[in-house]
Backbone as ProteinMPNN parsed JSONL, in Angstrom:
{"seq_chain_A": "MKRDENLIKKALELLKQSEITAYKIAKSTNIHETSITNYRKGITTPTRANATALINYFDSCKKDNKENVNLIDKIEQQAEIIGTLKNENKNLNEKITVLQSELERIKKENAGLRNKLHSVDTNNVFELPKTTEIHEALVQLIKEQTKLKNKRNV", "coords_chain_A": {"N_chain_A": [[37.222, -35.558, 34.013], [37.522, -35.055, 31.281], [34.937, -35.413, 30.469], [33.613, -33.245, 31.64], [34.841, -31.213, 30.191], [33.859, -31.7, 27.611], [31.157, -31.281, 28.07], [31.125, -28.562, 28.773], [32.169, -27.511, 26.416], [30.119, -28.188, 24.596], [28.019, -26.665, 25.67], [29.021, -24.081, 25.264], [29.135, -24.022, 22.45], [26.42, -24.248, 21.79], [25.506, -21.889, 22.95], [26.903, -19.915, 21.508], [25.899, -20.335, 18.945], [23.31, -19.624, 19.222], [20.729, -17.17, 18.86], [19.382, -16.051, 20.838], [18.823, -13.648, 23.33], [21.212, -12.626, 25.845], [20.035, -11.719, 28.142], [17.489, -13.003, 28.157], [18.243, -15.696, 28.276], [19.617, -15.664, 30.71], [17.568, -15.001, 32.472], [16.003, -17.303, 32.304], [17.737, -19.327, 33.116], [18.903, -18.62, 35.474], [21.522, -17.819, 35.496], [23.947, -15.325, 35.658], [23.562, -12.452, 33.601], [25.825, -11.091, 32.619], [27.759, -13.069, 32.846], [26.909, -14.885, 30.893], [27.273, -13.317, 28.604], [30.052, -13.04, 28.749], [30.804, -15.723, 28.405], [30.008, -16.125, 25.758], [31.731, -14.363, 24.449], [34.109, -15.555, 24.936], [35.611, -14.881, 27.107], [35.36, -15.946, 29.66], [34.763, -19.308, 30.933], [31.975, -21.512, 31.368], [30.962, -22.945, 34.518], [30.669, -26.427, 35.476], [28.069, -26.821, 36.425], [26.735, -24.539, 35.422], [27.113, -24.986, 32.686], [25.625, -27.305, 32.357], [23.096, -26.284, 33.006], [22.754, -24.49, 30.876], [22.758, -26.253, 28.653], [20.492, -27.773, 29.239], [18.588, -25.743, 29.082], [18.713, -25.038, 26.32], [17.931, -27.469, 25.23], [15.281, -27.551, 26.123], [14.333, -25.419, 24.679], [14.468, -26.454, 22.095], [12.5, -28.425, 22.311], [10.26, -26.806, 22.74], [10.254, -25.459, 20.302], [9.689, -27.585, 18.561], [7.109, -28.187, 19.416], [5.89, -25.789, 18.745], [6.172, -25.878, 15.969], [4.531, -28.052, 15.434], [2.091, -26.961, 16.261], [1.872, -24.881, 14.406], [1.668, -26.385, 12.06], [-0.83, -27.605, 12.551], [-2.462, -25.345, 12.593], [-2.145, -24.461, 9.961], [-3.33, -26.624, 8.633], [-5.953, -26.354, 9.564], [-6.529, -23.891, 8.444], [-6.548, -24.577, 5.751], [-8.76, -26.282, 5.736], [-10.757, -24.469, 6.463], [-10.637, -22.795, 4.231], [-11.51, -24.588, 2.255], [-14.096, -25.096, 3.221], [-15.16, -22.528, 2.958], [-15.151, -22.269, 0.163], [-16.929, -24.338, -0.489], [-19.189, -23.339, 0.768], [-19.582, -21.011, -0.714], [-20.165, -22.147, -3.211], [-22.541, -23.476, -2.535], [-24.127, -21.282, -1.884], [-24.317, -20.101, -4.398], [-25.751, -22.106, -5.741], [-28.109, -22.027, -4.255], [-29.019, -19.46, -4.894], [-29.541, -19.793, -7.635], [-31.534, -21.757, -7.494], [-33.462, -20.355, -6.02], [-34.136, -18.368, -7.846], [-35.186, -19.959, -9.87], [-37.337, -21.06, -8.501], [-38.903, -18.75, -8.05], [-39.487, -18.117, -10.714], [-41.047, -20.338, -11.396], [-43.14, -20.043, -9.589], [-44.315, -17.705, -10.584], [-45.046, -18.629, -13.082], [-46.874, -20.608, -12.351], [-48.802, -18.978, -11.142], [-49.722, -17.6, -13.356], [-50.764, -19.785, -14.781], [-52.771, -20.555, -13.022], [-54.457, -18.378, -13.223], [-55.238, -18.71, -15.878], [-56.535, -21.112, -15.598], [-58.784, -20.447, -14.113], [-60.183, -19.126, -16.005], [-60.86, -21.112, -17.72], [-62.997, -23.843, -18.614], [-64.267, -25.589, -15.847], [-64.504, -28.306, -15.961], [-62.458, -29.119, -17.473], [-59.859, -30.042, -16.257], [-56.468, -29.807, -15.335], [-53.08, -30.725, -14.305], [-51.11, -28.547, -12.36], [-47.726, -27.421, -12.649], [-45.499, -28.713, -10.224], [-44.076, -27.158, -7.416], [-42.878, -28.145, -5.26], [-40.708, -29.943, -5.415], [-38.507, -28.352, -6.165], [-38.554, -26.6, -4.061], [-37.966, -28.378, -1.95], [-35.355, -29.104, -2.682], [-34.097, -26.652, -2.376], [-34.418, -26.243, 0.378], [-32.848, -28.374, 1.283], [-30.285, -27.558, 0.38], [-29.951, -25.261, 1.918], [-29.821, -26.429, 4.449], [-27.409, -27.852, 4.163], [-25.674, -25.71, 3.872], [-25.915, -24.545, 6.393], [-24.798, -26.591, 7.96], [-22.143, -26.426, 7.057], [-21.469, -23.869, 7.957], [-21.626, -24.341, 10.692], [-19.542, -26.205, 10.99], [-17.396, -24.561, 10.363], [-17.435, -22.847, 12.501], [-16.576, -24.451, 14.54]], "CA_chain_A": [[37.608, -34.234, 33.568], [37.228, -34.977, 29.852], [33.488, -35.285, 30.342], [33.309, -31.849, 31.966], [35.293, -30.387, 29.061], [32.896, -31.893, 26.521], [29.92, -30.637, 28.497], [31.351, -27.121, 28.664], [32.327, -27.216, 24.987], [28.785, -28.257, 23.995], [27.265, -25.498, 26.151], [29.543, -22.896, 24.574], [28.713, -24.09, 21.04], [24.99, -23.917, 21.745], [25.374, -20.477, 23.309], [27.411, -19.081, 20.402], [25.021, -20.502, 17.778], [21.98, -19.106, 19.545], [20.461, -15.747, 18.704], [18.594, -15.642, 21.995], [19.566, -12.633, 24.08], [21.801, -13.028, 27.123], [19.044, -11.406, 29.164], [16.462, -14.042, 28.182], [18.871, -16.924, 28.766], [19.901, -15.443, 32.128], [16.292, -15.045, 33.195], [15.51, -18.681, 32.316], [18.7, -20.271, 33.7], [19.435, -18.056, 36.722], [22.942, -17.502, 35.337], [24.032, -13.871, 35.502], [23.616, -12.008, 32.204], [27.218, -10.775, 32.281], [28.469, -14.344, 32.671], [26.525, -15.419, 29.572], [27.969, -12.485, 27.618], [31.473, -13.411, 28.811], [30.942, -17.046, 27.79], [29.9, -15.932, 24.299], [32.925, -13.659, 23.961], [35.284, -16.37, 25.224], [36.36, -14.274, 28.213], [35.351, -16.967, 30.712], [34.044, -20.528, 30.576], [30.991, -21.831, 32.405], [31.194, -24.073, 35.428], [29.929, -27.631, 35.061], [26.658, -26.585, 36.749], [26.19, -23.577, 34.459], [27.087, -25.644, 31.377], [24.465, -28.198, 32.39], [21.895, -25.437, 32.948], [22.637, -23.974, 29.499], [22.372, -27.365, 27.762], [19.078, -28.069, 29.543], [17.791, -24.633, 28.545], [18.608, -25.149, 24.86], [17.114, -28.653, 24.939], [13.87, -27.19, 26.296], [13.991, -24.551, 23.535], [14.212, -27.342, 20.953], [11.183, -29.027, 22.541], [9.264, -25.757, 22.499], [10.218, -25.216, 18.856], [8.969, -28.704, 17.942], [5.688, -27.994, 19.734], [5.422, -24.658, 17.931], [6.053, -26.352, 14.584], [3.313, -28.869, 15.392], [0.944, -26.045, 16.32], [1.801, -24.188, 13.12], [1.125, -27.358, 11.108], [-2.262, -27.748, 12.814], [-3.116, -24.099, 12.168], [-2.184, -24.472, 8.491], [-4.351, -27.596, 8.236], [-7.256, -25.762, 9.83], [-6.727, -22.834, 7.449], [-6.945, -25.26, 4.517], [-10.145, -26.755, 5.922], [-11.618, -23.286, 6.404], [-10.686, -22.391, 2.822], [-12.377, -25.546, 1.564], [-15.471, -24.839, 3.663], [-15.601, -21.267, 2.344], [-15.462, -22.553, -1.234], [-18.165, -25.12, -0.52], [-20.258, -22.421, 1.143], [-19.803, -20.147, -1.879], [-20.859, -22.961, -4.212], [-23.916, -23.688, -2.068], [-24.84, -20.008, -2.035], [-24.63, -19.944, -5.82], [-26.835, -23.044, -6.058], [-29.321, -21.502, -3.621], [-29.47, -18.321, -5.699], [-30.125, -20.334, -8.867], [-32.795, -22.418, -7.149], [-34.442, -19.339, -5.641], [-34.602, -17.757, -9.1], [-36.025, -20.957, -10.542], [-38.569, -21.143, -7.725], [-39.679, -17.544, -8.365], [-39.982, -18.268, -12.084], [-42.119, -21.336, -11.388], [-44.282, -19.447, -8.894], [-44.968, -16.798, -11.538], [-45.661, -19.469, -14.115], [-48.051, -21.223, -11.731], [-49.821, -17.935, -10.966], [-50.302, -17.399, -14.683], [-51.573, -20.961, -15.109], [-53.967, -20.513, -12.186], [-55.35, -17.396, -13.85], [-55.813, -19.338, -17.072], [-57.423, -22.174, -15.139], [-60.054, -19.829, -13.728], [-60.927, -18.721, -17.193], [-61.153, -22.32, -18.495], [-64.103, -24.656, -18.106], [-63.819, -26.363, -14.692], [-64.508, -29.724, -16.308], [-61.206, -29.361, -18.191], [-58.853, -29.867, -15.195], [-55.138, -30.353, -15.6], [-52.196, -30.52, -13.158], [-50.146, -27.46, -12.409], [-46.365, -27.892, -12.289], [-45.26, -28.737, -8.778], [-42.897, -26.409, -6.956], [-42.363, -28.776, -4.038], [-39.383, -30.538, -5.646], [-37.517, -27.28, -6.12], [-38.562, -26.122, -2.683], [-37.229, -29.36, -1.146], [-33.928, -28.971, -3.025], [-33.657, -25.4, -1.758], [-34.327, -26.503, 1.818], [-31.675, -29.246, 1.471], [-29.085, -26.738, 0.215], [-29.843, -24.381, 3.092], [-29.354, -27.284, 5.539], [-25.981, -28.093, 3.928], [-24.968, -24.453, 4.167], [-25.903, -24.405, 7.853], [-23.801, -27.532, 8.464], [-20.82, -25.865, 6.758], [-21.225, -22.758, 8.882], [-21.366, -24.928, 12.002], [-18.194, -26.763, 10.943], [-16.444, -23.452, 10.373], [-17.436, -22.261, 13.841], [-16.018, -25.406, 15.508]], "C_chain_A": [[37.272, -34.034, 32.089], [35.736, -34.756, 29.621], [33.052, -33.847, 30.635], [33.689, -30.935, 30.809], [34.317, -30.494, 27.897], [31.57, -31.196, 26.824], [30.027, -29.12, 28.322], [31.458, -26.71, 27.2], [30.966, -27.212, 24.285], [27.949, -27.037, 24.396], [27.707, -24.233, 25.427], [29.122, -22.868, 23.108], [27.237, -23.689, 20.909], [24.77, -22.428, 22.0], [25.802, -19.577, 22.153], [26.518, -19.174, 19.163], [23.663, -19.845, 17.988], [21.901, -17.601, 19.309], [19.607, -15.215, 19.856], [19.439, -14.689, 22.832], [20.103, -13.203, 25.391], [20.801, -12.8, 28.244], [18.018, -12.536, 29.29], [17.032, -15.361, 28.716], [19.118, -16.812, 30.269], [18.636, -15.58, 32.952], [15.795, -16.494, 33.339], [16.434, -19.646, 33.059], [19.218, -19.852, 35.067], [20.959, -17.913, 36.703], [22.998, -16.008, 35.061], [24.227, -13.511, 34.025], [25.047, -11.705, 31.757], [28.021, -12.05, 32.051], [28.165, -14.923, 31.292], [27.223, -14.637, 28.474], [29.455, -12.842, 27.59], [31.723, -14.787, 28.206], [30.935, -16.909, 26.266], [31.161, -15.296, 23.722], [34.202, -14.458, 24.205], [36.144, -15.811, 26.338], [36.467, -15.263, 29.37], [34.641, -18.199, 30.183], [33.089, -20.875, 31.709], [31.472, -22.961, 33.316], [30.402, -25.268, 34.894], [28.428, -27.407, 35.295], [26.018, -25.614, 35.751], [26.114, -24.17, 33.056], [25.882, -26.568, 31.29], [23.169, -27.396, 32.283], [21.681, -24.898, 31.541], [22.176, -25.065, 28.539], [20.901, -27.717, 27.987], [18.159, -26.989, 28.978], [17.611, -24.779, 27.03], [17.838, -26.397, 24.441], [15.626, -28.328, 25.081], [13.416, -26.256, 25.169], [13.673, -25.391, 22.299], [12.838, -27.985, 21.077], [10.077, -28.028, 22.241], [9.124, -25.484, 21.01], [9.464, -26.329, 18.137], [7.47, -28.566, 18.19], [5.105, -26.847, 18.909], [5.243, -25.07, 16.478], [4.8, -27.193, 14.443], [2.067, -27.99, 15.426], [0.765, -25.312, 14.997], [1.225, -25.118, 12.06], [-0.386, -27.515, 11.29], [-3.024, -26.506, 12.353], [-3.215, -24.054, 10.648], [-3.225, -25.458, 7.98], [-5.749, -27.026, 8.442], [-7.565, -24.65, 8.831], [-7.149, -23.446, 6.109], [-8.4, -25.722, 4.6], [-11.108, -25.583, 5.822], [-11.742, -22.793, 4.97], [-11.605, -23.29, 2.017], [-13.838, -25.301, 1.927], [-16.01, -23.545, 3.065], [-15.972, -21.484, 0.885], [-16.759, -23.341, -1.363], [-19.369, -24.226, -0.193], [-20.604, -21.503, -0.034], [-20.575, -20.906, -2.961], [-22.314, -23.202, -3.817], [-24.739, -22.413, -2.203], [-25.23, -19.767, -3.492], [-25.777, -20.866, -6.228], [-28.157, -22.55, -5.474], [-29.885, -20.349, -4.438], [-30.139, -18.799, -6.978], [-31.479, -20.978, -8.56], [-33.87, -21.412, -6.73], [-35.001, -18.655, -6.884], [-35.552, -18.7, -9.828], [-37.368, -21.087, -9.815], [-39.466, -19.939, -8.012], [-40.28, -17.633, -9.759], [-41.17, -19.229, -12.114], [-43.355, -20.793, -10.681], [-45.058, -18.518, -9.83], [-45.699, -17.591, -12.61], [-46.939, -20.117, -13.572], [-49.17, -20.199, -11.537], [-50.514, -17.667, -12.303], [-51.2, -18.557, -15.074], [-52.857, -20.995, -14.271], [-54.981, -19.521, -12.765], [-56.018, -17.983, -15.087], [-56.836, -20.392, -16.66], [-58.787, -21.604, -14.74], [-60.883, -19.43, -14.947], [-61.315, -19.917, -18.059], [-62.314, -23.058, -17.825], [-63.588, -25.554, -16.977], [-63.846, -27.864, -14.953], [-63.194, -30.111, -16.996], [-60.039, -29.119, -17.216], [-57.525, -30.484, -15.646], [-54.241, -30.016, -14.411], [-51.258, -29.345, -13.4], [-48.75, -28.018, -12.083], [-46.139, -27.746, -10.784], [-43.986, -27.947, -8.443], [-42.25, -27.093, -5.758], [-40.978, -29.381, -4.241], [-38.295, -29.483, -5.554], [-37.427, -26.728, -4.705], [-37.766, -27.071, -1.78], [-35.737, -29.279, -1.428], [-33.347, -27.726, -2.38], [-33.478, -25.59, -0.249], [-33.09, -27.357, 2.108], [-30.379, -28.453, 1.348], [-28.887, -25.809, 1.41], [-29.358, -25.184, 4.297], [-27.858, -27.561, 5.389], [-25.164, -26.854, 4.252], [-24.863, -24.243, 5.672], [-24.871, -25.346, 8.471], [-22.393, -26.993, 8.236], [-20.484, -24.719, 7.702], [-20.908, -23.292, 10.279], [-19.971, -25.546, 12.071], [-17.153, -25.673, 11.056], [-16.328, -22.854, 11.762], [-16.809, -23.174, 14.875], [-14.572, -25.172, 15.722]], "O_chain_A": [[36.795, -32.971, 31.694], [35.324, -34.026, 28.72], [32.2, -33.305, 29.931], [32.959, -30.0, 30.481], [33.985, -29.489, 27.268], [30.948, -30.603, 25.943], [29.121, -28.482, 27.784], [30.908, -25.687, 26.792], [30.691, -26.33, 23.471], [27.256, -26.451, 23.565], [26.88, -23.413, 25.027], [28.789, -21.807, 22.579], [26.864, -22.903, 20.039], [23.947, -21.791, 21.343], [25.135, -18.587, 21.856], [26.393, -18.204, 18.416], [22.955, -19.548, 17.026], [22.863, -16.865, 19.526], [19.168, -14.065, 19.838], [20.637, -14.909, 23.014], [19.533, -14.13, 25.967], [20.723, -13.589, 29.186], [17.712, -12.977, 30.398], [16.388, -16.052, 29.506], [18.858, -17.756, 31.015], [18.64, -16.207, 34.012], [15.235, -16.862, 34.371], [15.978, -20.666, 33.575], [19.893, -20.628, 35.744], [21.605, -17.888, 37.751], [22.177, -15.486, 34.306], [24.961, -14.183, 33.3], [25.43, -12.032, 30.633], [28.868, -12.1, 31.159], [29.069, -15.398, 30.604], [27.715, -15.226, 27.512], [30.049, -12.936, 26.515], [32.748, -14.997, 27.558], [31.76, -17.508, 25.576], [31.6, -15.655, 22.629], [35.269, -14.073, 23.728], [37.292, -16.224, 26.498], [37.525, -15.405, 29.983], [34.0, -18.159, 29.133], [33.357, -20.569, 32.871], [32.276, -23.807, 32.924], [29.58, -25.136, 33.988], [27.611, -27.769, 34.449], [24.899, -25.837, 35.291], [25.169, -23.896, 32.316], [25.197, -26.608, 30.268], [22.253, -27.781, 31.556], [20.548, -24.852, 31.061], [21.301, -24.831, 27.705], [20.157, -27.933, 27.03], [17.084, -27.287, 28.458], [16.499, -24.659, 26.517], [17.164, -26.39, 23.411], [14.808, -28.767, 24.272], [12.258, -26.296, 24.754], [12.741, -25.092, 21.553], [12.097, -28.087, 20.099], [9.09, -28.35, 21.58], [8.016, -25.299, 20.507], [8.692, -26.065, 17.215], [6.659, -28.797, 17.293], [3.972, -26.924, 18.434], [4.281, -24.664, 15.826], [4.079, -27.074, 13.452], [1.101, -28.244, 14.705], [-0.358, -25.141, 14.522], [0.393, -24.702, 11.253], [-1.133, -27.553, 10.312], [-4.11, -26.617, 11.786], [-4.244, -23.656, 10.102], [-3.926, -25.174, 7.009], [-6.626, -27.196, 7.595], [-8.712, -24.48, 8.418], [-8.005, -22.898, 5.414], [-9.168, -25.568, 3.651], [-12.151, -25.683, 5.176], [-12.83, -22.414, 4.537], [-12.387, -22.814, 1.194], [-14.711, -25.298, 1.059], [-17.184, -23.47, 2.705], [-16.978, -20.957, 0.412], [-17.586, -23.056, -2.228], [-20.43, -24.349, -0.806], [-21.777, -21.252, -0.312], [-21.517, -20.377, -3.551], [-23.21, -23.141, -4.658], [-25.907, -22.457, -2.59], [-26.328, -19.293, -3.782], [-26.671, -20.46, -6.97], [-29.201, -22.644, -6.12], [-31.095, -20.27, -4.65], [-31.184, -18.278, -7.366], [-32.451, -20.767, -9.284], [-35.047, -21.59, -7.045], [-36.201, -18.393, -6.966], [-36.591, -18.282, -10.338], [-38.413, -21.209, -10.454], [-40.671, -20.102, -8.199], [-41.438, -17.271, -9.969], [-42.174, -18.966, -12.776], [-44.481, -21.044, -11.109], [-46.289, -18.537, -9.867], [-46.822, -17.264, -12.993], [-47.959, -20.165, -14.26], [-50.344, -20.509, -11.741], [-51.736, -17.528, -12.366], [-52.275, -18.348, -15.635], [-53.907, -21.415, -14.757], [-56.184, -19.78, -12.796], [-57.21, -17.782, -15.317], [-57.876, -20.543, -17.301], [-59.821, -22.217, -15.005], [-62.113, -19.405, -14.909], [-62.035, -19.747, -19.043], [-62.566, -22.905, -16.63], [-62.564, -26.217, -17.145], [-63.239, -28.619, -14.194], [-62.862, -31.292, -17.088], [-59.324, -28.123, -17.331], [-57.493, -31.55, -16.26], [-54.571, -29.146, -13.605], [-50.699, -29.175, -14.483], [-48.625, -28.979, -11.324], [-46.552, -26.761, -10.172], [-42.963, -28.072, -9.116], [-41.192, -26.667, -5.293], [-40.153, -29.338, -3.329], [-37.264, -29.711, -4.921], [-36.338, -26.427, -4.217], [-36.983, -26.621, -0.943], [-34.931, -29.378, -0.502], [-32.219, -27.749, -1.889], [-32.486, -25.138, 0.323], [-32.367, -27.095, 3.068], [-29.461, -28.658, 2.142], [-27.758, -25.604, 1.856], [-28.564, -24.678, 5.09], [-27.118, -27.513, 6.372], [-24.086, -26.948, 4.84], [-23.823, -23.808, 6.166], [-24.151, -24.962, 9.392], [-21.542, -27.089, 9.12], [-19.357, -24.61, 8.186], [-20.033, -22.767, 10.968], [-19.291, -25.43, 13.09], [-16.15, -25.827, 11.752], [-15.254, -22.405, 12.162], [-16.53, -22.73, 15.989], [-13.94, -25.882, 16.504]]}, "name": "protein", "num_of_chains": 1, "seq": "MKRDENLIKKALELLKQSEITAYKIAKSTNIHETSITNYRKGITTPTRANATALINYFDSCKKDNKENVNLIDKIEQQAEIIGTLKNENKNLNEKITVLQSELERIKKENAGLRNKLHSVDTNNVFELPKTTEIHEALVQLIKEQTKLKNKRNV"}
């Protein structure tokens, strides 16, 4: 008998502390909504079976809440990762812009040097500055940017 009293007392405490509507609890426990309202108001007390159903319901709510907290934690971690990837992407875009400008400058410089070369004696050959190094760096940055975009899409 003492055990039943403790069970009922625990069910009533959980019910009174909960902000979940009587309707929602009733729907999940198959206990009539009016009975749940009466339990909360202290008009009646639950049977052992109803007390057990209420305790089981609130235990499952705790489990669901823990799972929700874990999901929220994972979402926050993913949001941090996305923020980091966005910053890295922004930095790569800035580097690409600088390298593209530098590449254009070198192309113009090379065009000017080629024009000078045509006007110079062909026996006086010299090397033009190479644009391949900058081009390779630009290609590498674009590959890194693509990897970041792919990570973000995962």
